[in-house]
mmCIF file of the N, C-alpha and C atoms, coordinates in Angstrom:
data_MODEL
# 
_entry.id   MODEL 
# 
loop_
_atom_site.group_PDB 
_atom_site.id 
_atom_site.type_symbol 
_atom_site.label_atom_id 
_atom_site.label_alt_id 
_atom_site.label_comp_id 
_atom_site.label_asym_id 
_atom_site.label_entity_id 
_atom_site.label_seq_id 
_atom_site.pdbx_PDB_ins_code 
_atom_site.Cartn_x 
_atom_site.Cartn_y 
_atom_site.Cartn_z 
_atom_site.occupancy 
_atom_site.B_iso_or_equiv 
_atom_site.pdbx_formal_charge 
_atom_site.auth_seq_id 
_atom_site.auth_comp_id 
_atom_site.auth_asym_id 
_atom_site.auth_atom_id 
_atom_site.pdbx_PDB_model_num 
ATOM 1   N N  . MET A 1 1  ? -21.660 6.614   -19.164 1.00 0.00 ? 1  MET A N  1 
ATOM 2   C CA . MET A 1 1  ? -21.396 6.551   -17.754 1.00 0.00 ? 1  MET A CA 1 
ATOM 3   C C  . MET A 1 1  ? -22.169 7.667   -17.056 1.00 0.00 ? 1  MET A C  1 
ATOM 4   N N  . THR A 1 2  ? -22.867 7.311   -16.021 1.00 0.00 ? 2  THR A N  1 
ATOM 5   C CA . THR A 1 2  ? -23.631 8.313   -15.297 1.00 0.00 ? 2  THR A CA 1 
ATOM 6   C C  . THR A 1 2  ? -22.730 9.064   -14.324 1.00 0.00 ? 2  THR A C  1 
ATOM 7   N N  . GLN A 1 3  ? -23.287 10.086  -13.719 1.00 0.00 ? 3  GLN A N  1 
ATOM 8   C CA . GLN A 1 3  ? -22.506 10.882  -12.774 1.00 0.00 ? 3  GLN A CA 1 
ATOM 9   C C  . GLN A 1 3  ? -22.157 10.065  -11.532 1.00 0.00 ? 3  GLN A C  1 
ATOM 10  N N  . ALA A 1 4  ? -23.043 9.186   -11.104 1.00 0.00 ? 4  ALA A N  1 
ATOM 11  C CA . ALA A 1 4  ? -22.770 8.327   -9.949  1.00 0.00 ? 4  ALA A CA 1 
ATOM 12  C C  . ALA A 1 4  ? -21.642 7.347   -10.253 1.00 0.00 ? 4  ALA A C  1 
ATOM 13  N N  . ASP A 1 5  ? -21.642 6.787   -11.460 1.00 0.00 ? 5  ASP A N  1 
ATOM 14  C CA . ASP A 1 5  ? -20.564 5.876   -11.855 1.00 0.00 ? 5  ASP A CA 1 
ATOM 15  C C  . ASP A 1 5  ? -19.229 6.602   -11.913 1.00 0.00 ? 5  ASP A C  1 
ATOM 16  N N  . ASP A 1 6  ? -19.248 7.831   -12.405 1.00 0.00 ? 6  ASP A N  1 
ATOM 17  C CA . ASP A 1 6  ? -18.028 8.621   -12.488 1.00 0.00 ? 6  ASP A CA 1 
ATOM 18  C C  . ASP A 1 6  ? -17.483 8.931   -11.094 1.00 0.00 ? 6  ASP A C  1 
ATOM 19  N N  . ALA A 1 7  ? -18.352 9.263   -10.167 1.00 0.00 ? 7  ALA A N  1 
ATOM 20  C CA . ALA A 1 7  ? -17.927 9.550   -8.793  1.00 0.00 ? 7  ALA A CA 1 
ATOM 21  C C  . ALA A 1 7  ? -17.352 8.296   -8.132  1.00 0.00 ? 7  ALA A C  1 
ATOM 22  N N  . LEU A 1 8  ? -17.973 7.149   -8.371  1.00 0.00 ? 8  LEU A N  1 
ATOM 23  C CA . LEU A 1 8  ? -17.474 5.899   -7.817  1.00 0.00 ? 8  LEU A CA 1 
ATOM 24  C C  . LEU A 1 8  ? -16.101 5.558   -8.390  1.00 0.00 ? 8  LEU A C  1 
ATOM 25  N N  . ALA A 1 9  ? -15.914 5.761   -9.687  1.00 0.00 ? 9  ALA A N  1 
ATOM 26  C CA . ALA A 1 9  ? -14.627 5.489   -10.318 1.00 0.00 ? 9  ALA A CA 1 
ATOM 27  C C  . ALA A 1 9  ? -13.536 6.397   -9.739  1.00 0.00 ? 9  ALA A C  1 
ATOM 28  N N  . LYS A 1 10 ? -13.868 7.652   -9.482  1.00 0.00 ? 10 LYS A N  1 
ATOM 29  C CA . LYS A 1 10 ? -12.888 8.577   -8.886  1.00 0.00 ? 10 LYS A CA 1 
ATOM 30  C C  . LYS A 1 10 ? -12.509 8.139   -7.475  1.00 0.00 ? 10 LYS A C  1 
ATOM 31  N N  . LYS A 1 11 ? -13.486 7.689   -6.694  1.00 0.00 ? 11 LYS A N  1 
ATOM 32  C CA . LYS A 1 11 ? -13.206 7.216   -5.340  1.00 0.00 ? 11 LYS A CA 1 
ATOM 33  C C  . LYS A 1 11 ? -12.315 5.984   -5.354  1.00 0.00 ? 11 LYS A C  1 
ATOM 34  N N  . ARG A 1 12 ? -12.578 5.088   -6.276  1.00 0.00 ? 12 ARG A N  1 
ATOM 35  C CA . ARG A 1 12 ? -11.771 3.872   -6.368  1.00 0.00 ? 12 ARG A CA 1 
ATOM 36  C C  . ARG A 1 12 ? -10.355 4.184   -6.837  1.00 0.00 ? 12 ARG A C  1 
ATOM 37  N N  . PHE A 1 13 ? -10.219 5.102   -7.786  1.00 0.00 ? 13 PHE A N  1 
ATOM 38  C CA . PHE A 1 13 ? -8.898  5.522   -8.251  1.00 0.00 ? 13 PHE A CA 1 
ATOM 39  C C  . PHE A 1 13 ? -8.111  6.149   -7.105  1.00 0.00 ? 13 PHE A C  1 
ATOM 40  N N  . PHE A 1 14 ? -8.774  6.990   -6.317  1.00 0.00 ? 14 PHE A N  1 
ATOM 41  C CA . PHE A 1 14 ? -8.153  7.619   -5.170  1.00 0.00 ? 14 PHE A CA 1 
ATOM 42  C C  . PHE A 1 14 ? -7.708  6.569   -4.149  1.00 0.00 ? 14 PHE A C  1 
ATOM 43  N N  . ALA A 1 15 ? -8.547  5.567   -3.882  1.00 0.00 ? 15 ALA A N  1 
ATOM 44  C CA . ALA A 1 15 ? -8.217  4.516   -2.918  1.00 0.00 ? 15 ALA A CA 1 
ATOM 45  C C  . ALA A 1 15 ? -7.008  3.712   -3.370  1.00 0.00 ? 15 ALA A C  1 
ATOM 46  N N  . ILE A 1 16 ? -6.931  3.396   -4.650  1.00 0.00 ? 16 ILE A N  1 
ATOM 47  C CA . ILE A 1 16 ? -5.785  2.635   -5.161  1.00 0.00 ? 16 ILE A CA 1 
ATOM 48  C C  . ILE A 1 16 ? -4.507  3.449   -5.046  1.00 0.00 ? 16 ILE A C  1 
ATOM 49  N N  . ASN A 1 17 ? -4.563  4.741   -5.356  1.00 0.00 ? 17 ASN A N  1 
ATOM 50  C CA . ASN A 1 17 ? -3.366  5.566   -5.258  1.00 0.00 ? 17 ASN A CA 1 
ATOM 51  C C  . ASN A 1 17 ? -2.939  5.792   -3.816  1.00 0.00 ? 17 ASN A C  1 
ATOM 52  N N  . ILE A 1 18 ? -3.884  5.937   -2.904  1.00 0.00 ? 18 ILE A N  1 
ATOM 53  C CA . ILE A 1 18 ? -3.530  6.054   -1.482  1.00 0.00 ? 18 ILE A CA 1 
ATOM 54  C C  . ILE A 1 18 ? -2.878  4.767   -0.998  1.00 0.00 ? 18 ILE A C  1 
ATOM 55  N N  . MET A 1 19 ? -3.352  3.621   -1.466  1.00 0.00 ? 19 MET A N  1 
ATOM 56  C CA . MET A 1 19 ? -2.745  2.345   -1.091  1.00 0.00 ? 19 MET A CA 1 
ATOM 57  C C  . MET A 1 19 ? -1.286  2.294   -1.547  1.00 0.00 ? 19 MET A C  1 
ATOM 58  N N  . ARG A 1 20 ? -1.019  2.754   -2.756  1.00 0.00 ? 20 ARG A N  1 
ATOM 59  C CA . ARG A 1 20 ? 0.360   2.775   -3.260  1.00 0.00 ? 20 ARG A CA 1 
ATOM 60  C C  . ARG A 1 20 ? 1.234   3.732   -2.457  1.00 0.00 ? 20 ARG A C  1 
ATOM 61  N N  . LEU A 1 21 ? 0.708   4.911   -2.130  1.00 0.00 ? 21 LEU A N  1 
ATOM 62  C CA . LEU A 1 21 ? 1.481   5.872   -1.340  1.00 0.00 ? 21 LEU A CA 1 
ATOM 63  C C  . LEU A 1 21 ? 1.784   5.345   0.056   1.00 0.00 ? 21 LEU A C  1 
ATOM 64  N N  . MET A 1 22 ? 0.817   4.716   0.680   1.00 0.00 ? 22 MET A N  1 
ATOM 65  C CA . MET A 1 22 ? 1.052   4.157   2.016   1.00 0.00 ? 22 MET A CA 1 
ATOM 66  C C  . MET A 1 22 ? 2.060   3.010   1.958   1.00 0.00 ? 22 MET A C  1 
ATOM 67  N N  . GLY A 1 23 ? 2.002   2.214   0.913   1.00 0.00 ? 23 GLY A N  1 
ATOM 68  C CA . GLY A 1 23 ? 2.995   1.146   0.759   1.00 0.00 ? 23 GLY A CA 1 
ATOM 69  C C  . GLY A 1 23 ? 4.394   1.702   0.615   1.00 0.00 ? 23 GLY A C  1 
ATOM 70  N N  . ALA A 1 24 ? 4.550   2.752   -0.177  1.00 0.00 ? 24 ALA A N  1 
ATOM 71  C CA . ALA A 1 24 ? 5.862   3.380   -0.340  1.00 0.00 ? 24 ALA A CA 1 
ATOM 72  C C  . ALA A 1 24 ? 6.338   3.989   0.974   1.00 0.00 ? 24 ALA A C  1 
ATOM 73  N N  . ALA A 1 25 ? 5.426   4.585   1.736   1.00 0.00 ? 25 ALA A N  1 
ATOM 74  C CA . ALA A 1 25 ? 5.792   5.154   3.034   1.00 0.00 ? 25 ALA A CA 1 
ATOM 75  C C  . ALA A 1 25 ? 6.225   4.055   4.002   1.00 0.00 ? 25 ALA A C  1 
ATOM 76  N N  . PHE A 1 26 ? 5.514   2.931   4.015   1.00 0.00 ? 26 PHE A N  1 
ATOM 77  C CA . PHE A 1 26 ? 5.901   1.818   4.874   1.00 0.00 ? 26 PHE A CA 1 
ATOM 78  C C  . PHE A 1 26 ? 7.289   1.296   4.516   1.00 0.00 ? 26 PHE A C  1 
ATOM 79  N N  . VAL A 1 27 ? 7.573   1.176   3.232   1.00 0.00 ? 27 VAL A N  1 
ATOM 80  C CA . VAL A 1 27 ? 8.892   0.705   2.806   1.00 0.00 ? 27 VAL A CA 1 
ATOM 81  C C  . VAL A 1 27 ? 9.978   1.675   3.280   1.00 0.00 ? 27 VAL A C  1 
ATOM 82  N N  . ALA A 1 28 ? 9.745   2.962   3.121   1.00 0.00 ? 28 ALA A N  1 
ATOM 83  C CA . ALA A 1 28 ? 10.736  3.954   3.549   1.00 0.00 ? 28 ALA A CA 1 
ATOM 84  C C  . ALA A 1 28 ? 10.946  3.914   5.063   1.00 0.00 ? 28 ALA A C  1 
ATOM 85  N N  . ILE A 1 29 ? 9.861   3.835   5.818   1.00 0.00 ? 29 ILE A N  1 
ATOM 86  C CA . ILE A 1 29 ? 9.980   3.769   7.277   1.00 0.00 ? 29 ILE A CA 1 
ATOM 87  C C  . ILE A 1 29 ? 10.689  2.488   7.700   1.00 0.00 ? 29 ILE A C  1 
ATOM 88  N N  . GLY A 1 30 ? 10.394  1.388   7.042   1.00 0.00 ? 30 GLY A N  1 
ATOM 89  C CA . GLY A 1 30 ? 11.067  0.131   7.354   1.00 0.00 ? 30 GLY A CA 1 
ATOM 90  C C  . GLY A 1 30 ? 12.564  0.200   7.107   1.00 0.00 ? 30 GLY A C  1 
ATOM 91  N N  . PHE A 1 31 ? 12.970  0.816   5.998   1.00 0.00 ? 31 PHE A N  1 
ATOM 92  C CA . PHE A 1 31 ? 14.398  0.945   5.725   1.00 0.00 ? 31 PHE A CA 1 
ATOM 93  C C  . PHE A 1 31 ? 15.078  1.882   6.713   1.00 0.00 ? 31 PHE A C  1 
ATOM 94  N N  . ILE A 1 32 ? 14.376  2.909   7.165   1.00 0.00 ? 32 ILE A N  1 
ATOM 95  C CA . ILE A 1 32 ? 14.943  3.797   8.180   1.00 0.00 ? 32 ILE A CA 1 
ATOM 96  C C  . ILE A 1 32 ? 15.141  3.027   9.484   1.00 0.00 ? 32 ILE A C  1 
ATOM 97  N N  . LEU A 1 33 ? 14.184  2.189   9.844   1.00 0.00 ? 33 LEU A N  1 
ATOM 98  C CA . LEU A 1 33 ? 14.338  1.368   11.048  1.00 0.00 ? 33 LEU A CA 1 
ATOM 99  C C  . LEU A 1 33 ? 15.496  0.387   10.915  1.00 0.00 ? 33 LEU A C  1 
ATOM 100 N N  . ILE A 1 34 ? 15.616  -0.235  9.759   1.00 0.00 ? 34 ILE A N  1 
ATOM 101 C CA . ILE A 1 34 ? 16.694  -1.202  9.551   1.00 0.00 ? 34 ILE A CA 1 
ATOM 102 C C  . ILE A 1 34 ? 18.055  -0.538  9.649   1.00 0.00 ? 34 ILE A C  1 
ATOM 103 N N  . SER A 1 35 ? 18.180  0.666   9.105   1.00 0.00 ? 35 SER A N  1 
ATOM 104 C CA . SER A 1 35 ? 19.469  1.352   9.115   1.00 0.00 ? 35 SER A CA 1 
ATOM 105 C C  . SER A 1 35 ? 19.800  1.987   10.458  1.00 0.00 ? 35 SER A C  1 
ATOM 106 N N  . GLY A 1 36 ? 18.832  2.038   11.375  1.00 0.00 ? 36 GLY A N  1 
ATOM 107 C CA . GLY A 1 36 ? 19.086  2.618   12.686  1.00 0.00 ? 36 GLY A CA 1 
ATOM 108 C C  . GLY A 1 36 ? 18.819  4.108   12.747  1.00 0.00 ? 36 GLY A C  1 
ATOM 109 N N  . GLY A 1 37 ? 17.997  4.621   11.865  1.00 0.00 ? 37 GLY A N  1 
ATOM 110 C CA . GLY A 1 37 ? 17.680  6.046   11.831  1.00 0.00 ? 37 GLY A CA 1 
ATOM 111 C C  . GLY A 1 37 ? 16.968  6.522   13.082  1.00 0.00 ? 37 GLY A C  1 
ATOM 112 N N  . PHE A 1 38 ? 16.119  5.704   13.650  1.00 0.00 ? 38 PHE A N  1 
ATOM 113 C CA . PHE A 1 38 ? 15.518  5.972   14.951  1.00 0.00 ? 38 PHE A CA 1 
ATOM 114 C C  . PHE A 1 38 ? 15.265  4.645   15.637  1.00 0.00 ? 38 PHE A C  1 
ATOM 115 N N  . ALA A 1 39 ? 15.153  4.687   16.958  1.00 0.00 ? 39 ALA A N  1 
ATOM 116 C CA . ALA A 1 39 ? 15.082  3.462   17.748  1.00 0.00 ? 39 ALA A CA 1 
ATOM 117 C C  . ALA A 1 39 ? 13.686  3.297   18.339  1.00 0.00 ? 39 ALA A C  1 
ATOM 118 N N  . LEU A 1 40 ? 13.202  2.079   18.280  1.00 0.00 ? 40 LEU A N  1 
ATOM 119 C CA . LEU A 1 40 ? 11.946  1.732   18.939  1.00 0.00 ? 40 LEU A CA 1 
ATOM 120 C C  . LEU A 1 40 ? 12.194  0.830   20.138  1.00 0.00 ? 40 LEU A C  1 
ATOM 121 N N  . ALA A 1 41 ? 12.866  -0.288  19.907  1.00 0.00 ? 41 ALA A N  1 
ATOM 122 C CA . ALA A 1 41 ? 13.060  -1.287  20.961  1.00 0.00 ? 41 ALA A CA 1 
ATOM 123 C C  . ALA A 1 41 ? 14.512  -1.749  21.057  1.00 0.00 ? 41 ALA A C  1 
ATOM 124 N N  . GLY A 1 42 ? 15.419  -1.065  20.452  1.00 0.00 ? 42 GLY A N  1 
ATOM 125 C CA . GLY A 1 42 ? 16.809  -1.523  20.430  1.00 0.00 ? 42 GLY A CA 1 
ATOM 126 C C  . GLY A 1 42 ? 17.148  -2.101  19.072  1.00 0.00 ? 42 GLY A C  1 
ATOM 127 N N  . GLN A 1 43 ? 18.429  -2.074  18.728  1.00 0.00 ? 43 GLN A N  1 
ATOM 128 C CA . GLN A 1 43 ? 18.836  -2.376  17.360  1.00 0.00 ? 43 GLN A CA 1 
ATOM 129 C C  . GLN A 1 43 ? 18.514  -3.777  16.854  1.00 0.00 ? 43 GLN A C  1 
ATOM 130 N N  . PRO A 1 44 ? 18.755  -4.855  17.565  1.00 0.00 ? 44 PRO A N  1 
ATOM 131 C CA . PRO A 1 44 ? 18.414  -6.143  16.921  1.00 0.00 ? 44 PRO A CA 1 
ATOM 132 C C  . PRO A 1 44 ? 16.909  -6.273  16.642  1.00 0.00 ? 44 PRO A C  1 
ATOM 133 N N  . THR A 1 45 ? 16.102  -5.792  17.547  1.00 0.00 ? 45 THR A N  1 
ATOM 134 C CA . THR A 1 45 ? 14.657  -5.890  17.364  1.00 0.00 ? 45 THR A CA 1 
ATOM 135 C C  . THR A 1 45 ? 14.169  -4.926  16.292  1.00 0.00 ? 45 THR A C  1 
ATOM 136 N N  . ASP A 1 46 ? 14.767  -3.747  16.236  1.00 0.00 ? 46 ASP A N  1 
ATOM 137 C CA . ASP A 1 46 ? 14.367  -2.761  15.222  1.00 0.00 ? 46 ASP A CA 1 
ATOM 138 C C  . ASP A 1 46 ? 14.587  -3.281  13.806  1.00 0.00 ? 46 ASP A C  1 
ATOM 139 N N  . ARG A 1 47 ? 15.627  -4.043  13.603  1.00 0.00 ? 47 ARG A N  1 
ATOM 140 C CA . ARG A 1 47 ? 15.878  -4.611  12.269  1.00 0.00 ? 47 ARG A CA 1 
ATOM 141 C C  . ARG A 1 47 ? 14.753  -5.562  11.865  1.00 0.00 ? 47 ARG A C  1 
ATOM 142 N N  . TRP A 1 48 ? 14.304  -6.382  12.799  1.00 0.00 ? 48 TRP A N  1 
ATOM 143 C CA . TRP A 1 48 ? 13.220  -7.322  12.491  1.00 0.00 ? 48 TRP A CA 1 
ATOM 144 C C  . TRP A 1 48 ? 11.902  -6.591  12.272  1.00 0.00 ? 48 TRP A C  1 
ATOM 145 N N  . ILE A 1 49 ? 11.649  -5.590  13.096  1.00 0.00 ? 49 ILE A N  1 
ATOM 146 C CA . ILE A 1 49 ? 10.439  -4.788  12.911  1.00 0.00 ? 49 ILE A CA 1 
ATOM 147 C C  . ILE A 1 49 ? 10.493  -4.062  11.568  1.00 0.00 ? 49 ILE A C  1 
ATOM 148 N N  . GLY A 1 50 ? 11.646  -3.495  11.235  1.00 0.00 ? 50 GLY A N  1 
ATOM 149 C CA . GLY A 1 50 ? 11.822  -2.806  9.963   1.00 0.00 ? 50 GLY A CA 1 
ATOM 150 C C  . GLY A 1 50 ? 11.635  -3.735  8.774   1.00 0.00 ? 50 GLY A C  1 
ATOM 151 N N  . ALA A 1 51 ? 12.155  -4.955  8.885   1.00 0.00 ? 51 ALA A N  1 
ATOM 152 C CA . ALA A 1 51 ? 11.993  -5.920  7.794   1.00 0.00 ? 51 ALA A CA 1 
ATOM 153 C C  . ALA A 1 51 ? 10.523  -6.287  7.608   1.00 0.00 ? 51 ALA A C  1 
ATOM 154 N N  . ALA A 1 52 ? 9.799   -6.447  8.717   1.00 0.00 ? 52 ALA A N  1 
ATOM 155 C CA . ALA A 1 52 ? 8.372   -6.759  8.621   1.00 0.00 ? 52 ALA A CA 1 
ATOM 156 C C  . ALA A 1 52 ? 7.606   -5.596  7.993   1.00 0.00 ? 52 ALA A C  1 
ATOM 157 N N  . ILE A 1 53 ? 7.957   -4.376  8.365   1.00 0.00 ? 53 ILE A N  1 
ATOM 158 C CA . ILE A 1 53 ? 7.280   -3.205  7.795   1.00 0.00 ? 53 ILE A CA 1 
ATOM 159 C C  . ILE A 1 53 ? 7.588   -3.082  6.306   1.00 0.00 ? 53 ILE A C  1 
ATOM 160 N N  . VAL A 1 54 ? 8.816   -3.384  5.899   1.00 0.00 ? 54 VAL A N  1 
ATOM 161 C CA . VAL A 1 54 ? 9.171   -3.345  4.476   1.00 0.00 ? 54 VAL A CA 1 
ATOM 162 C C  . VAL A 1 54 ? 8.353   -4.371  3.697   1.00 0.00 ? 54 VAL A C  1 
ATOM 163 N N  . LEU A 1 55 ? 8.202   -5.560  4.237   1.00 0.00 ? 55 LEU A N  1 
ATOM 164 C CA . LEU A 1 55 ? 7.419   -6.593  3.547   1.00 0.00 ? 55 LEU A CA 1 
ATOM 165 C C  . LEU A 1 55 ? 5.944   -6.202  3.430   1.00 0.00 ? 55 LEU A C  1 
ATOM 166 N N  . VAL A 1 56 ? 5.390   -5.662  4.495   1.00 0.00 ? 56 VAL A N  1 
ATOM 167 C CA . VAL A 1 56 ? 3.989   -5.214  4.445   1.00 0.00 ? 56 VAL A CA 1 
ATOM 168 C C  . VAL A 1 56 ? 3.848   -4.076  3.434   1.00 0.00 ? 56 VAL A C  1 
ATOM 169 N N  . GLY A 1 57 ? 4.808   -3.149  3.441   1.00 0.00 ? 57 GLY A N  1 
ATOM 170 C CA . GLY A 1 57 ? 4.762   -2.035  2.503   1.00 0.00 ? 57 GLY A CA 1 
ATOM 171 C C  . GLY A 1 57 ? 4.887   -2.483  1.059   1.00 0.00 ? 57 GLY A C  1 
ATOM 172 N N  . ALA A 1 58 ? 5.760   -3.453  0.811   1.00 0.00 ? 58 ALA A N  1 
ATOM 173 C CA . ALA A 1 58 ? 5.912   -3.966  -0.552  1.00 0.00 ? 58 ALA A CA 1 
ATOM 174 C C  . ALA A 1 58 ? 4.623   -4.653  -1.015  1.00 0.00 ? 58 ALA A C  1 
ATOM 175 N N  . PHE A 1 59 ? 3.979   -5.386  -0.109  1.00 0.00 ? 59 PHE A N  1 
ATOM 176 C CA . PHE A 1 59 ? 2.697   -6.015  -0.448  1.00 0.00 ? 59 PHE A CA 1 
ATOM 177 C C  . PHE A 1 59 ? 1.638   -4.957  -0.744  1.00 0.00 ? 59 PHE A C  1 
ATOM 178 N N  . ASP A 1 60 ? 1.574   -3.924  0.122   1.00 0.00 ? 60 ASP A N  1 
ATOM 179 C CA . ASP A 1 60 ? 0.609   -2.840  -0.099  1.00 0.00 ? 60 ASP A CA 1 
ATOM 180 C C  . ASP A 1 60 ? 0.879   -2.093  -1.397  1.00 0.00 ? 60 ASP A C  1 
ATOM 181 N N  . PHE A 1 61 ? 2.134   -1.934  -1.753  1.00 0.00 ? 61 PHE A N  1 
ATOM 182 C CA . PHE A 1 61 ? 2.490   -1.175  -2.943  1.00 0.00 ? 61 PHE A CA 1 
ATOM 183 C C  . PHE A 1 61 ? 2.260   -1.971  -4.229  1.00 0.00 ? 61 PHE A C  1 
ATOM 184 N N  . ALA A 1 62 ? 2.598   -3.255  -4.206  1.00 0.00 ? 62 ALA A N  1 
ATOM 185 C CA . ALA A 1 62 ? 2.586   -4.028  -5.448  1.00 0.00 ? 62 ALA A CA 1 
ATOM 186 C C  . ALA A 1 62 ? 1.337   -4.885  -5.642  1.00 0.00 ? 62 ALA A C  1 
ATOM 187 N N  . VAL A 1 63 ? 0.852   -5.514  -4.596  1.00 0.00 ? 63 VAL A N  1 
ATOM 188 C CA . VAL A 1 63 ? -0.200  -6.515  -4.752  1.00 0.00 ? 63 VAL A CA 1 
ATOM 189 C C  . VAL A 1 63 ? -1.597  -5.955  -4.487  1.00 0.00 ? 63 VAL A C  1 
ATOM 190 N N  . MET A 1 64 ? -1.747  -5.158  -3.448  1.00 0.00 ? 64 MET A N  1 
ATOM 191 C CA . MET A 1 64 ? -3.082  -4.682  -3.082  1.00 0.00 ? 64 MET A CA 1 
ATOM 192 C C  . MET A 1 64 ? -3.773  -3.858  -4.172  1.00 0.00 ? 64 MET A C  1 
ATOM 193 N N  . PRO A 1 65 ? -3.080  -2.954  -4.888  1.00 0.00 ? 65 PRO A N  1 
ATOM 194 C CA . PRO A 1 65 ? -3.779  -2.249  -5.969  1.00 0.00 ? 65 PRO A CA 1 
ATOM 195 C C  . PRO A 1 65 ? -4.301  -3.194  -7.056  1.00 0.00 ? 65 PRO A C  1 
ATOM 196 N N  . LEU A 1 66 ? -3.555  -4.250  -7.336  1.00 0.00 ? 66 LEU A N  1 
ATOM 197 C CA . LEU A 1 66 ? -4.022  -5.225  -8.328  1.00 0.00 ? 66 LEU A CA 1 
ATOM 198 C C  . LEU A 1 66 ? -5.257  -5.972  -7.835  1.00 0.00 ? 66 LEU A C  1 
ATOM 199 N N  . LEU A 1 67 ? -5.252  -6.336  -6.557  1.00 0.00 ? 67 LEU A N  1 
ATOM 200 C CA . LEU A 1 67 ? -6.408  -7.027  -5.999  1.00 0.00 ? 67 LEU A CA 1 
ATOM 201 C C  . LEU A 1 67 ? -7.640  -6.124  -5.982  1.00 0.00 ? 67 LEU A C  1 
ATOM 202 N N  . LEU A 1 68 ? -7.447  -4.870  -5.618  1.00 0.00 ? 68 LEU A N  1 
ATOM 203 C CA . LEU A 1 68 ? -8.575  -3.938  -5.613  1.00 0.00 ? 68 LEU A CA 1 
ATOM 204 C C  . LEU A 1 68 ? -9.100  -3.700  -7.026  1.00 0.00 ? 68 LEU A C  1 
ATOM 205 N N  . ALA A 1 69 ? -8.200  -3.539  -7.978  1.00 0.00 ? 69 ALA A N  1 
ATOM 206 C CA . ALA A 1 69 ? -8.626  -3.312  -9.362  1.00 0.00 ? 69 ALA A CA 1 
ATOM 207 C C  . ALA A 1 69 ? -9.378  -4.525  -9.902  1.00 0.00 ? 69 ALA A C  1 
ATOM 208 N N  . ARG A 1 70 ? -8.926  -5.717  -9.562  1.00 0.00 ? 70 ARG A N  1 
ATOM 209 C CA . ARG A 1 70 ? -9.615  -6.919  -10.021 1.00 0.00 ? 70 ARG A CA 1 
ATOM 210 C C  . ARG A 1 70 ? -11.001 -7.025  -9.386  1.00 0.00 ? 70 ARG A C  1 
ATOM 211 N N  . ARG A 1 71 ? -11.086 -6.686  -8.097  1.00 0.00 ? 71 ARG A N  1 
ATOM 212 C CA . ARG A 1 71 ? -12.376 -6.758  -7.417  1.00 0.00 ? 71 ARG A CA 1 
ATOM 213 C C  . ARG A 1 71 ? -13.363 -5.736  -7.966  1.00 0.00 ? 71 ARG A C  1 
ATOM 214 N N  . TRP A 1 72 ? -12.875 -4.567  -8.331  1.00 0.00 ? 72 TRP A N  1 
ATOM 215 C CA . TRP A 1 72 ? -13.734 -3.486  -8.784  1.00 0.00 ? 72 TRP A CA 1 
ATOM 216 C C  . TRP A 1 72 ? -13.894 -3.440  -10.303 1.00 0.00 ? 72 TRP A C  1 
ATOM 217 N N  . ARG A 1 73 ? -13.369 -4.410  -11.017 1.00 0.00 ? 73 ARG A N  1 
ATOM 218 C CA . ARG A 1 73 ? -13.467 -4.418  -12.469 1.00 0.00 ? 73 ARG A CA 1 
ATOM 219 C C  . ARG A 1 73 ? -14.924 -4.443  -12.905 1.00 0.00 ? 73 ARG A C  1 
ATOM 220 N N  . SER A 1 74 ? -15.209 -3.742  -13.963 1.00 0.00 ? 74 SER A N  1 
ATOM 221 C CA . SER A 1 74 ? -16.573 -3.722  -14.493 1.00 0.00 ? 74 SER A CA 1 
ATOM 222 C C  . SER A 1 74 ? -16.925 -5.086  -15.063 1.00 0.00 ? 74 SER A C  1 
ATOM 223 N N  . PRO A 1 75 ? -18.159 -5.534  -14.868 1.00 0.00 ? 75 PRO A N  1 
ATOM 224 C CA . PRO A 1 75 ? -18.531 -6.846  -15.427 1.00 0.00 ? 75 PRO A CA 1 
ATOM 225 C C  . PRO A 1 75 ? -18.584 -6.783  -16.944 1.00 0.00 ? 75 PRO A C  1 
ATOM 226 N N  . LYS A 1 76 ? -18.219 -7.889  -17.551 1.00 0.00 ? 76 LYS A N  1 
ATOM 227 C CA . LYS A 1 76 ? -18.262 -7.982  -19.019 1.00 0.00 ? 76 LYS A CA 1 
ATOM 228 C C  . LYS A 1 76 ? -19.669 -8.359  -19.458 1.00 0.00 ? 76 LYS A C  1 
ATOM 229 N N  . ASN A 1 77 ? -20.183 -7.607  -20.381 1.00 0.00 ? 77 ASN A N  1 
ATOM 230 C CA . ASN A 1 77 ? -21.500 -7.913  -20.927 1.00 0.00 ? 77 ASN A CA 1 
ATOM 231 C C  . ASN A 1 77 ? -21.350 -8.744  -22.195 1.00 0.00 ? 77 ASN A C  1 
ATOM 232 N N  . PRO A 1 78 ? -21.983 -9.928  -22.248 1.00 0.00 ? 78 PRO A N  1 
ATOM 233 C CA . PRO A 1 78 ? -21.825 -10.788 -23.451 1.00 0.00 ? 78 PRO A CA 1 
ATOM 234 C C  . PRO A 1 78 ? -22.520 -10.239 -24.656 1.00 0.00 ? 78 PRO A C  1 
# 
């Protein structure tokens, strides 16, 4: 592996981990909105906004790192 390949791998690893951290943060913020920890637009609307943020966060946490890893996978040499 060359130095350029190593730097690219580090950048991709960093991007995947940031995606997971942001997903976890979205889930936490969504649950705070659902529980009424702070108000944006009033309680019935905040619950729906919180639920949407939780779903986006769960997708970012669980699915996006897999999609990025699959896209960035090294090609197989026959």
